[in-house]
N, C-alpha and C positions, 0 to 999 in steps of 0.2 A: 556305855561308853561308845562313842562313835568310832566305827571301824575305818581304818585308812589302808588303802592298797598301795604297796610299795612296788614301784616298777623301776628296775635298774636299766639304765640306757648306757651302753658302752659307747664312748665317743672315739672318733678317729684320732683326736689329739689328746693332750694331757691338760687337766685343769690344775691338779696338784701333783707335782712331780716328786718322786722319791726314788732312791736307788733300788732298782730291781722290782718296782711295783708300779703297775699302771693305774692311772687315776680313773675314776668312774663318776658319773653324774647320777645322782639319785633323784628321781621324780616322785614326789609324794602327792597322790591324788585322792581326794574324796570322790564320792559318786558324782556330785555336781561338777567338780573339776574335770573328771573324766568325760562327762557329757559335753561340757564346754570345749574341751580340747578336741574331742572327736568332731564336733560341729565345725571347727576351724580347719582341721587337718585331715579329715577322712578323705581318702582318694576318690571314692565314688561320689561323694558330695561335692568335692572340688571339680570333678568332671561335669556334674550337673550345673554348677555355677558357670563353668566355661561355655556350656551350651546356651545359657541365658545370654551371656555376652555375645556369643555368635549370632543368636536370633535378633538381638538388638542391632547389630551391624547389618544383618540382612534386611531388617525393617527399614533402616535409614537408607540403605542402598536402593530399595524399591521406591522409597519416597523421592530420592534424588533423580530418578528417571524422568520425573515430571517438572523438574526445576529448569530454569533457563541455562542453556549450555553455550559456552563460548569456546570455539575451536580455532586455534591459530597455528600456522606453520611458517617457518622461515627456512628457505633454501639458499645455499651459497655455493657457487661453483667457481673454482679458480683454474686458470690454464698455466700458472707459473710463468707468465710473460712469454709464452710460446709464440713464435712468429710463423705465420702460414705463408709459404712461398708458392707462387703460381706465375704462369706466363700467359698473356693474352695475344701474342703475336707481335708483329712489328708495327708500332704506331707511325703515323704519317709525319709527325714533327720530330722524329728522333734523328739525330745526325750521327753518322758513323765516322770513325776516324779514317784517315787515308790508309793506314796499315790494315784495318779491318776490310775496307773495300778491296785492297789489293789481294788479301788472303782469300776473300770470297771469289774474286775473279779468277785467281789461279786454280782454285779447287774446281770451279765450274768448267774452265777450259780443259783441265785435265780429265774431267769426267765426260766431256763431250768434245772429242777431237774434231777439228775442222770448223769449229764454231768461232766466229770472230767476236770481238768485244761489242760490236754493234748488235750482235744477235743475243746478247745476254738478257735483253728484256723481251725476248720473243719465245713463245711456246714453252717447251719443257726446260730448256736451259734457263730461261728467265725464271721459271718457278723454282728450279734448283738454286739459282742465285739468291732468290728471295728467302728460301728456307735456310740457306747458309748464313745469310745476314741475321735472320731471326734467331738462329741458334747462338749468335754472338751477343744477343741482348741480355743484360743483367736481369735476373728474375725479380718480380715485384713481391713485396712482403706486406703482410697485415699483422699487426700486434694484437693478439687475442687478449682482450681485457676480461677481468673478473665480472661475474654476473651474480645477482642476488634477487630473490623474489620473496614476497611476504603475502600471507593470506589470513584473513580474519573472518570467521563465520559465527553468527549468532542464531540460535534456534530455540524454540519454545513449544512444548507440547500443549495443544489446545484442549483436546479431549481424546480419551482412549479408554474403552471398556476394559481392555486387558490390563491397563495401568491400575484401574480401581480394584480389579480382582487381585492383582499382585499385591497391592497394599493390604487388602483384607486378609489375604493368605499369610503374609509376613506377620501381621498383627496377631493372628490366631496362633501361629507357631511360637511367637514370643510369649503369649499367655500360657500356652501348654508347657513350655520350658520352665517358666516361673512356678507353675503348679508342681512340676516334677521335682523342683528343688525343695518345695515344702514337704512333699511326700517322702523324698529321700531323707530329709532331715529327721522326720518322725521315725522312719525305719532305722536310721543310725542310732538315734537315742534309745529306741527299744532294744536294739542289738547290744549296745554298750551296757545297758542296765542288766540284761540277761547274762552277758559275759562277765560283768563285774561281780555279781552275786554268785555266779558259778565258780569263779576263782576263790572267793571267800569260803564257800561251802566246801570246795575240794581241799583247800588248805586246812580247814577245821577237821575234815575227815582224816587227812594225813596226820595231823597232830594227835588225834584220838588213837589212830593205829600205832603211831610211834610210842605213845604212852602204854598202850596195851601190850605191845611187843616188849617194852622195857620191863613191865610187871611180869609178863610170862617168862622172860629170861631169868628173872630173879626166882620165880617159882621153880623153874627147871633146875637151876643151880642148887636150890635147897633140896629138891627131890633127889638129885644125884648124890648129895651128901647123905641123905636118909637111906638111899639104896646101898651106899658104901657101908653104912652101919647096920644094915639088915632091917631097917624100919620101913622100907618101901619095896615094892616089886619092880622088876626090870620093865614090865609092861607099862608101868606108870611113867617111867622115864621116856620110853619110846613114844608113848602117846603125846606127852608134852613136847618132845622134839618135833614130832610131825605137826603139831599145832603151831609151833614156832615157825617152821618152814612155810606153812600155809599163810601165816600172818606176814612173813617177809615177802612172799609173792604178792599178797594183796597190797602191801605197802609200795612195792615197786610199780605195781599197776596204777595205783593212785598217783604216784609221782609222775608217771607218763601222762596220765589224764590231766594233772595239774599243768604240766608244760603245754599240753594241747590247748587247754582253756586259756592260758596266758597268751598263747599265740593268737587265739581268736580275739582276745581283747586288744592285743597289739595291732591286729589287722583293722579292727574297728576304729582305733585311735589314729591310724595312719602311720604307725611306726614300723620299722623294719623287724623282720622275724628274729634277728639276732640281738635286738635291743633289750 
């Protein structure tokens, strides 16, 4: 009869809810099912497959270095309608009002006592008069408009020894990662087979110990009754009790070994240790 390994996986949710009882999902795996499950979900094998994907991306990245490249940039600058104010001095065609001329004359005469109006266009007083008028000019403004620039560049690699070496290196790394997946898959299959049969052997050993312990307890009970009636010695009872204790210790040890072997199988299958 084909032996089936029962692996109980406790889920975070409930599949069948009942009052006061948590639901559990039971996974029934034959040896072939266990191997197939491990090939799909083993952590080490999954990492090896990720390395293959990574090597593929690295290969195409190396290839892309020799493909035509188009680089484009677009710059846009705005001044938010800012007006730049500046003064160039007094233009020759600018006409001042009579009030401005009178104000400039009064300021100049006050700054230079004894100077007449005819002297306003001479020497320092004339310069002061011109500066005073220039200060009255309204400032000129320039509206700063928005600016934008665009750039498009096309490049093509003609020949590069470094480029060829890079492609060959990436191709070699890709091939090595693919071979590692194959080797890892073989190792996982072998480990699953060993752990699977070790669980079965340990369970069978535990069953034999349980049956032997049951039979020995029955013999011990019968020997105690015989001792009570004087048909057996006390040493016979003591020897049987010691043997029972030894078998119980052996049974507990096998139980611990069984849990350890199950954890080994869980690890190979990619399950959590508490599954």
